Kinemage of the C-alpha trace (Angstrom):
@kinemage 1
@onewidth
@group {chain A} dominant
@subgroup {mainchain}
@vectorlist {calphas} color= white
{ca unk a 1} P -114.048 -124.115 10.575
{ca unk a 2} L -116.538 -123.373 7.777
{ca unk a 3} L -119.339 -125.905 7.464
{ca unk a 4} L -119.643 -128.089 4.370
{ca unk a 5} L -122.734 -127.550 2.261
{ca unk a 6} L -124.278 -130.875 1.190
{ca unk a 7} L -126.885 -130.765 -1.577
{ca unk a 8} L -128.966 -133.960 -1.330
{ca unk a 9} L -130.646 -134.624 -4.679
{ca unk a 10} L -130.589 -136.370 -8.038
{ca unk a 11} L -127.499 -135.724 -10.160
{ca unk a 12} L -129.478 -135.938 -13.409
{ca unk a 13} L -131.785 -133.087 -12.364
{ca unk a 14} L -130.802 -129.826 -14.085
{ca unk a 15} L -132.300 -127.718 -11.278
{ca unk a 16} L -130.295 -129.542 -8.627
{ca unk a 17} L -127.066 -129.467 -10.631
{ca unk a 18} L -127.405 -125.754 -11.399
{ca unk a 19} L -128.039 -124.966 -7.740
{ca unk a 20} L -125.074 -127.100 -6.659
{ca unk a 21} L -122.649 -125.601 -9.208
{ca unk a 22} L -123.704 -121.997 -8.684
{ca unk a 23} L -123.339 -122.297 -4.900
{ca unk a 24} L -119.982 -124.039 -5.360
{ca unk a 25} L -118.730 -121.204 -7.581
{ca unk a 26} L -119.835 -118.543 -5.101
{ca unk a 27} L -118.473 -120.085 -1.875
{ca unk a 28} L -114.988 -121.150 -2.904
{ca unk a 29} L -113.827 -121.119 0.726
{ca unk a 30} L -116.213 -123.958 1.660
{ca unk a 31} L -116.698 -127.515 0.445
{ca unk a 32} L -119.921 -128.001 -1.527
{ca unk a 33} L -120.878 -131.641 -2.014
{ca unk a 34} L -123.592 -133.361 -4.018
{ca unk a 35} L -124.967 -136.436 -2.241
{ca unk a 36} L -127.037 -138.522 -4.646
{ca unk a 37} L -128.667 -141.862 -5.440
{ca unk a 38} L -129.171 -141.174 -9.146
{ca unk a 39} L -126.594 -140.211 -11.764
{ca unk a 40} L -128.018 -141.437 -15.093
{ca unk a 41} L -130.300 -144.222 -16.263
{ca unk a 42} L -133.431 -144.233 -18.469
{ca unk a 43} L -131.533 -142.649 -21.355
{ca unk a 44} L -130.623 -139.458 -19.491
{ca unk a 45} L -127.370 -137.696 -20.298
{ca unk a 46} L -124.780 -137.795 -17.531
{ca unk a 47} L -124.517 -134.262 -16.134
{ca unk a 48} L -121.845 -134.999 -13.534
{ca unk a 49} L -118.303 -134.050 -14.556
{ca unk a 50} L -114.906 -134.793 -12.953
{ca unk a 51} L -114.967 -131.267 -11.464
{ca unk a 52} L -118.027 -132.077 -9.357
{ca unk a 53} L -117.643 -133.337 -5.798
{ca unk a 54} L -120.117 -136.213 -5.682
{ca unk a 55} L -120.759 -138.595 -2.796
{ca unk a 56} L -122.998 -141.586 -3.356
{ca unk a 57} L -125.913 -143.166 -1.576
{ca unk a 58} L -127.075 -146.445 -3.143
{ca unk a 59} L -127.005 -145.668 -6.885
{ca unk a 60} L -130.149 -146.993 -8.578
{ca unk a 61} L -129.347 -146.237 -12.251
{ca unk a 62} L -128.802 -149.863 -13.219
{ca unk a 63} L -132.182 -150.960 -11.870
{ca unk a 64} L -134.222 -148.574 -14.037
{ca unk a 65} L -135.736 -148.953 -17.510
{ca unk a 66} L -133.605 -148.284 -20.577
{ca unk a 67} L -135.770 -145.298 -21.608
{ca unk a 68} L -138.191 -143.086 -19.708
{ca unk a 69} L -141.900 -143.927 -19.861
{ca unk a 70} L -144.993 -144.007 -17.634
{ca unk a 71} L -144.206 -147.631 -16.742
{ca unk a 72} L -140.616 -146.642 -16.059
{ca unk a 73} L -141.743 -143.763 -13.818
{ca unk a 74} L -143.967 -146.152 -11.859
{ca unk a 75} L -141.188 -148.718 -11.498
{ca unk a 76} L -138.679 -146.027 -10.423
{ca unk a 77} L -141.019 -144.825 -7.701
{ca unk a 78} L -141.675 -148.395 -6.489
{ca unk a 79} L -137.960 -149.200 -6.517
{ca unk a 80} L -137.162 -146.026 -4.582
{ca unk a 81} L -139.600 -147.177 -1.896
{ca unk a 82} L -138.022 -150.655 -1.849
{ca unk a 83} L -134.530 -149.245 -1.275
{ca unk a 84} L -135.695 -146.455 1.025
{ca unk a 85} L -134.333 -148.152 4.201
{ca unk a 86} L -130.913 -148.523 2.544
{ca unk a 87} L -130.834 -144.862 1.488
{ca unk a 88} L -131.920 -143.725 4.954
{ca unk a 89} L -129.207 -145.870 6.536
{ca unk a 90} L -126.522 -144.490 4.175
{ca unk a 91} L -127.649 -140.893 4.650
{ca unk a 92} L -127.727 -141.320 8.414
{ca unk a 93} L -124.209 -142.790 8.328
{ca unk a 94} L -122.929 -139.935 6.145
{ca unk a 95} L -124.484 -137.328 8.433
{ca unk a 96} L -122.955 -139.017 11.490
{ca unk a 97} L -119.499 -138.681 9.928
{ca unk a 98} L -120.189 -135.054 8.915
{ca unk a 99} L -122.330 -133.663 11.745
{ca unk a 100} L -121.413 -130.027 11.174
{ca unk a 101} L -122.520 -129.894 7.539
{ca unk a 102} L -125.522 -127.947 6.230
{ca unk a 103} L -127.888 -130.290 4.371
{ca unk a 104} L -130.133 -128.980 1.610
{ca unk a 105} L -132.565 -131.527 0.104
{ca unk a 106} L -134.165 -131.023 -3.326
{ca unk a 107} L -136.830 -132.031 -4.294
{ca unk a 108} L -139.437 -133.733 -2.065
{ca unk a 109} L -138.142 -137.352 -2.155
{ca unk a 110} L -134.809 -136.214 -0.732
{ca unk a 111} L -136.666 -134.208 1.909
{ca unk a 112} L -138.377 -137.497 2.867
{ca unk a 113} L -134.942 -139.126 3.176
{ca unk a 114} L -133.577 -136.381 5.422
{ca unk a 115} L -136.698 -136.457 7.585
{ca unk a 116} L -136.529 -140.266 7.990
{ca unk a 117} L -132.766 -140.140 8.643
{ca unk a 118} L -133.273 -137.530 11.348
{ca unk a 119} L -130.997 -135.044 9.577
{ca unk a 120} L -131.611 -131.322 10.044
{ca unk a 121} L -132.205 -129.982 6.552
{ca unk a 122} L -133.323 -127.147 4.306
{ca unk a 123} L -135.933 -128.296 1.779
{ca unk a 124} L -136.789 -127.150 -1.728
{ca unk a 125} L -139.768 -129.005 -3.229
{ca unk a 126} L -140.812 -128.673 -6.875
{ca unk a 127} L -144.074 -127.121 -8.061
{ca unk a 128} L -146.139 -130.237 -8.772
{ca unk a 129} L -145.047 -131.773 -5.466
{ca unk a 130} L -146.955 -129.048 -3.648
{ca unk a 131} L -149.620 -127.932 -6.113
{ca unk a 132} L -150.683 -131.194 -7.791
{ca unk a 133} L -149.711 -134.449 -6.076
{ca unk a 134} L -151.158 -133.752 -2.596
{ca unk a 135} L -154.567 -133.310 -4.274
{ca unk a 136} L -154.287 -136.680 -5.995
{ca unk a 137} L -153.100 -138.842 -3.105
{ca unk a 138} L -153.893 -138.654 0.610
{ca unk a 139} L -150.872 -140.846 1.352
{ca unk a 140} L -148.550 -138.518 -0.581
{ca unk a 141} L -150.122 -135.513 1.161
{ca unk a 142} L -149.472 -137.106 4.557
{ca unk a 143} L -145.765 -137.740 3.887
{ca unk a 144} L -145.276 -134.389 2.108
{ca unk a 145} L -146.721 -132.596 5.141
{ca unk a 146} L -144.404 -134.542 7.457
{ca unk a 147} L -141.339 -133.679 5.353
{ca unk a 148} L -142.320 -130.010 5.108
{ca unk a 149} L -142.839 -129.770 8.843
{ca unk a 150} L -139.463 -131.415 9.476
{ca unk a 151} L -137.540 -128.904 7.339
{ca unk a 152} L -135.617 -126.174 9.148
{ca unk a 153} L -136.249 -123.814 6.230
{ca unk a 154} L -138.212 -124.253 3.005
{ca unk a 155} L -137.420 -122.401 -0.187
{ca unk a 156} L -139.671 -122.208 -3.244
{ca unk a 157} L -139.852 -120.029 -6.323
{ca unk a 158} L -143.426 -118.756 -6.488
{ca unk a 159} L -146.225 -117.269 -4.414
{ca unk a 160} L -148.579 -120.120 -5.384
{ca unk a 161} L -146.139 -122.626 -3.865
{ca unk a 162} L -145.728 -120.489 -0.771
{ca unk a 163} L -149.523 -120.490 -0.365
{ca unk a 164} L -149.676 -124.249 -1.019
{ca unk a 165} L -147.053 -124.992 1.647
{ca unk a 166} L -148.824 -122.764 4.159
{ca unk a 167} L -152.035 -124.682 3.501
{ca unk a 168} L -150.336 -128.092 3.795
{ca unk a 169} L -148.075 -127.532 6.767
{ca unk a 170} L -148.759 -124.103 8.231
{ca unk a 171} L -145.120 -123.154 7.585
{ca unk a 172} L -143.841 -119.974 5.984
{ca unk a 173} L -141.572 -120.738 3.033
{ca unk a 174} L -139.056 -118.314 1.539
{ca unk a 175} L -139.442 -117.333 -2.104
{ca unk a 176} L -136.034 -117.558 -3.772
{ca unk a 177} L -135.895 -117.744 -7.547
{ca unk a 178} L -133.446 -120.389 -8.774
{ca unk a 179} L -132.404 -117.850 -11.369
{ca unk a 180} L -130.961 -118.425 -14.820
{ca unk a 181} L -127.524 -118.116 -16.357
{ca unk a 182} L -128.019 -114.654 -17.835
{ca unk a 183} L -124.375 -114.114 -18.811
{ca unk a 184} L -124.269 -117.353 -20.777
{ca unk a 185} L -127.616 -116.694 -22.471
{ca unk a 186} L -126.453 -113.202 -23.501
{ca unk a 187} L -123.493 -114.716 -25.383
{ca unk a 188} L -125.902 -116.359 -27.814
{ca unk a 189} L -128.599 -113.682 -27.988
{ca unk a 190} L -128.618 -112.167 -31.446
{ca unk a 191} L -130.424 -109.208 -32.878
{ca unk a 192} L -131.847 -111.067 -35.824
{ca unk a 193} L -135.008 -109.711 -37.390
{ca unk a 194} L -135.532 -112.961 -39.276
{ca unk a 195} L -135.996 -115.277 -36.357
{ca unk a 196} L -138.100 -118.090 -37.720
{ca unk a 197} L -138.105 -121.018 -35.313
{ca unk a 198} L -141.147 -122.060 -33.298
{ca unk a 199} L -140.222 -124.192 -30.294
{ca unk a 200} L -141.837 -126.356 -27.671
{ca unk a 201} L -139.568 -126.636 -24.633
{ca unk a 202} L -141.400 -128.570 -21.906
{ca unk a 203} L -141.570 -132.263 -21.071
{ca unk a 204} L -142.968 -134.604 -23.711
{ca unk a 205} L -145.759 -135.754 -21.406
{ca unk a 206} L -149.497 -135.280 -21.021
{ca unk a 207} L -148.997 -132.667 -18.265
{ca unk a 208} L -147.416 -130.292 -20.783
{ca unk a 209} L -150.196 -130.695 -23.375
{ca unk a 210} L -147.905 -131.317 -26.337
{ca unk a 211} L -150.860 -132.925 -28.126
{ca unk a 212} L -152.799 -129.629 -27.842
{ca unk a 213} L -149.878 -127.749 -29.378
{ca unk a 214} L -149.736 -130.126 -32.347
{ca unk a 215} L -153.505 -130.098 -32.862
{ca unk a 216} L -153.626 -126.279 -32.727
{ca unk a 217} L -150.786 -126.024 -35.219
{ca unk a 218} L -152.327 -128.647 -37.541
{ca unk a 219} L -155.596 -126.698 -37.714
{ca unk a 220} L -153.862 -123.325 -38.140
{ca unk a 221} L -153.464 -121.283 -41.282
{ca unk a 222} L -149.712 -120.968 -40.873
{ca unk a 223} L -148.895 -124.681 -40.335
{ca unk a 224} L -145.578 -123.545 -38.918
{ca unk a 225} L -143.094 -126.414 -38.314
{ca unk a 226} L -142.249 -126.869 -34.640
{ca unk a 227} L -138.933 -127.817 -33.081
{ca unk a 228} L -139.401 -129.926 -29.955
{ca unk a 229} L -136.829 -129.988 -27.193
{ca unk a 230} L -137.621 -131.439 -23.788
{ca unk a 231} L -135.821 -132.412 -20.576
{ca unk a 232} L -137.728 -135.715 -20.295
{ca unk a 233} L -140.403 -137.694 -22.077
{ca unk a 234} L -142.991 -140.394 -21.663
{ca unk a 235} L -142.202 -142.714 -24.578
{ca unk a 236} L -145.747 -144.136 -24.577
{ca unk a 237} L -147.238 -140.629 -24.814
{ca unk a 238} L -144.752 -139.752 -27.564
{ca unk a 239} L -145.872 -142.815 -29.553
{ca unk a 240} L -149.563 -141.950 -29.038
{ca unk a 241} L -149.184 -138.478 -30.592
{ca unk a 242} L -146.695 -139.465 -33.284
{ca unk a 243} L -149.271 -139.211 -36.108
{ca unk a 244} L -149.788 -135.506 -35.322
{ca unk a 245} L -146.190 -134.596 -36.182
{ca unk a 246} L -145.552 -133.122 -39.637
{ca unk a 247} L -142.635 -133.838 -41.936
{ca unk a 248} L -140.863 -130.546 -41.196
{ca unk a 249} L -141.161 -130.812 -37.422
{ca unk a 250} L -137.950 -131.535 -35.548
{ca unk a 251} L -137.736 -133.735 -32.466
{ca unk a 252} L -134.370 -132.886 -30.883
{ca unk a 253} L -135.068 -134.356 -27.446
{ca unk a 254} L -132.913 -133.220 -24.569
{ca unk a 255} L -130.283 -130.585 -25.404
{ca unk a 256} L -127.338 -129.394 -23.356
{ca unk a 257} L -127.498 -125.812 -22.159
{ca unk a 258} L -125.211 -124.351 -24.806
{ca unk a 259} L -127.168 -125.957 -27.659
{ca unk a 260} L -130.463 -124.931 -26.089
{ca unk a 261} L -129.392 -121.301 -25.781
{ca unk a 262} L -128.241 -121.272 -29.422
{ca unk a 263} L -131.624 -122.620 -30.501
{ca unk a 264} L -133.632 -120.215 -28.336
{ca unk a 265} L -131.624 -117.286 -29.710
{ca unk a 266} L -133.064 -118.112 -33.151
{ca unk a 267} L -136.619 -118.683 -31.931
{ca unk a 268} L -139.372 -116.191 -32.505
{ca unk a 269} L -141.960 -118.140 -30.514
{ca unk a 270} L -141.554 -120.598 -27.651
{ca unk a 271} L -144.670 -122.457 -26.490
{ca unk a 272} L -145.323 -123.690 -22.943
{ca unk a 273} L -148.921 -124.575 -21.983
{ca unk a 274} L -148.814 -127.085 -19.088
{ca unk a 275} L -151.871 -127.940 -17.005
{ca unk a 276} L -150.180 -126.323 -14.003
{ca unk a 277} L -147.025 -124.294 -13.556
{ca unk a 278} L -145.162 -122.715 -10.685
{ca unk a 279} L -142.188 -120.714 -11.954
{ca unk a 280} L -141.033 -121.988 -15.358
{ca unk a 281} L -137.316 -121.495 -15.659
{ca unk a 282} L -137.124 -122.476 -19.345
{ca unk a 283} L -139.728 -119.814 -20.153
{ca unk a 284} L -137.580 -117.169 -18.466
{ca unk a 285} L -134.557 -118.433 -20.410
{ca unk a 286} L -136.560 -118.092 -23.635
{ca unk a 287} L -137.492 -114.485 -22.879
{ca unk a 288} L -133.902 -113.562 -22.027
{ca unk a 289} L -132.896 -115.216 -25.327
{ca unk a 290} L -135.128 -112.697 -27.110
{ca unk a 291} L -138.083 -114.927 -27.987
{ca unk a 292} L -141.788 -114.311 -27.511
{ca unk a 293} L -143.421 -116.977 -25.310
{ca unk a 294} L -146.938 -118.401 -25.655
{ca unk a 295} L -148.159 -119.610 -22.261
{ca unk a 296} L -151.393 -120.424 -20.483
{ca unk a 297} L -152.197 -118.083 -17.603
{ca unk a 298} L -150.561 -118.812 -14.261
{ca unk a 299} L -149.904 -116.494 -11.293
{ca unk a 300} L -146.157 -116.341 -12.014
{ca unk a 301} L -146.965 -114.047 -14.960
{ca unk a 302} L -148.333 -111.366 -12.626
{ca unk a 303} L -145.007 -110.738 -10.897
{ca unk a 304} L -142.883 -110.443 -14.049
{ca unk a 305} L -141.157 -107.118 -14.729
{ca unk a 306} L -142.734 -105.107 -17.550
{ca unk a 307} L -139.908 -105.841 -20.000
{ca unk a 308} L -140.653 -109.574 -19.663
{ca unk a 309} L -144.445 -109.302 -19.691
{ca unk a 310} L -144.256 -107.576 -23.064
{ca unk a 311} L -142.928 -110.811 -24.576
{ca unk a 312} L -145.692 -113.004 -23.144
{ca unk a 313} L -148.680 -114.101 -25.237
{ca unk a 314} L -151.385 -115.673 -23.057
{ca unk a 315} L -152.991 -118.654 -24.756
{ca unk a 316} L -156.748 -119.197 -24.532
{ca unk a 317} L -157.167 -122.898 -25.280
{ca unk a 318} L -160.854 -122.305 -26.086
{ca unk a 319} L -159.769 -120.100 -28.993
{ca unk a 320} L -159.346 -122.321 -32.061
{ca unk a 321} L -157.026 -119.742 -33.605
{ca unk a 322} L -154.624 -119.333 -30.676
{ca unk a 323} L -151.666 -120.734 -32.596
{ca unk a 324} L -152.099 -118.274 -35.498
{ca unk a 325} L -152.637 -115.403 -33.062
{ca unk a 326} L -149.488 -116.332 -31.137
{ca unk a 327} L -147.462 -116.386 -34.359
{ca unk a 328} L -148.850 -112.971 -35.302
{ca unk a 329} L -147.891 -111.540 -31.897
{ca unk a 330} L -144.433 -113.140 -32.059
{ca unk a 331} L -143.813 -111.699 -35.539
{ca unk a 332} L -144.072 -108.200 -34.116
{ca unk a 333} L -142.408 -108.708 -30.710
{ca unk a 334} L -139.449 -110.926 -31.554
{ca unk a 335} L -138.072 -108.393 -34.040
{ca unk a 336} L -137.405 -106.014 -31.161
{ca unk a 337} L -134.176 -106.663 -29.230
{ca unk a 338} L -134.792 -107.788 -25.680
{ca unk a 339} L -133.186 -105.431 -23.165
{ca unk a 340} L -133.641 -106.721 -19.596
{ca unk a 341} L -134.396 -104.096 -16.979
{ca unk a 342} L -132.501 -103.873 -13.688
{ca unk a 343} L -135.609 -105.289 -11.998
{ca unk a 344} L -135.501 -108.345 -14.294
{ca unk a 345} L -131.785 -108.825 -13.648
{ca unk a 346} L -132.322 -108.611 -9.907
{ca unk a 347} L -135.103 -111.204 -10.035
{ca unk a 348} L -133.564 -113.744 -12.410
{ca unk a 349} L -129.758 -113.497 -12.516
{ca unk a 350} L -128.799 -116.762 -10.800
{ca unk a 351} L -125.631 -115.248 -9.331
{ca unk a 352} L -127.654 -112.580 -7.569
{ca unk a 353} L -130.406 -114.966 -6.445
{ca unk a 354} L -127.911 -117.566 -5.218
{ca unk a 355} L -125.956 -114.943 -3.241
{ca unk a 356} L -129.199 -114.121 -1.454
{ca unk a 357} L -129.852 -117.837 -0.849
{ca unk a 358} L -126.349 -118.395 0.547
{ca unk a 359} L -126.680 -115.413 2.857
{ca unk a 360} L -130.088 -116.538 4.131
{ca unk a 361} L -129.598 -120.309 4.299
{ca unk a 362} L -125.981 -121.354 4.722
């Protein structure tokens, strides 16, 4: 009998849902189940559909703030600790009923749960959980190290994370790109020489330096309007930088995939300048949509295929004219159709990367 594959993670997390659905589509002969404690809440769109096979731990949506904010993030983390014994009990009970399943926890909190429940699991932490948080908190570092050491296998999407995990736990993690939906993106990609949208695509929080983007634009010669889309926001941070927005800027918030791909297909420049980055999926989606991307330097840039590197403008935040220079670069690059190389397809087509993951992990 083929083993069930149980993805343990949050059902409002795009990365988790994409992983779950891609695996489900590729292993039709096996049951693929999402086991979660979080479906919506804090103003997030519900990603789960009737076609998904979802099993529930203790769902915490109703105990969270109405919208996402720093206070809401703090309360969510405290509440997750309060209900941790309940979640561990429920996970342990589920695993007892389904002992032959393969459990894959994403991201770190769900790795903690599997470790505490004594469930054998594969773990996939996110970038900041390895590269940022252990440096800020000794307590977090202690528990992260325990969870990493308890994992049967660890998968990550960048060399910097692999190095970080080796340093924390001594374990060798496997680099597997999550991949992107290249076929769907290609449906919207257009060869339009008059692309005129400038986008910001990362979280509306301090980590992603949205304030720097607005300040650079406001002191630029071009004063290009910016369209902001983001998967999450800190409402307090958004209020603090509100005065920097201009009349023609657009704040579209969180978009579904189809709407995001349509927007990116019309973008000539997409900006992403976080304080740290591991392997930014939305940046890859922007490049495959035909846009130029303005990013601060991170090691993930070094491993990109040539066809992708050509569409990357590296931002020097010390340069007061970086916004104008990025626009100038984008004006020349975005007019050229993007043709992904075989190397780029092999690295980022989620169907190819997930087939490798299934073969290696499940």
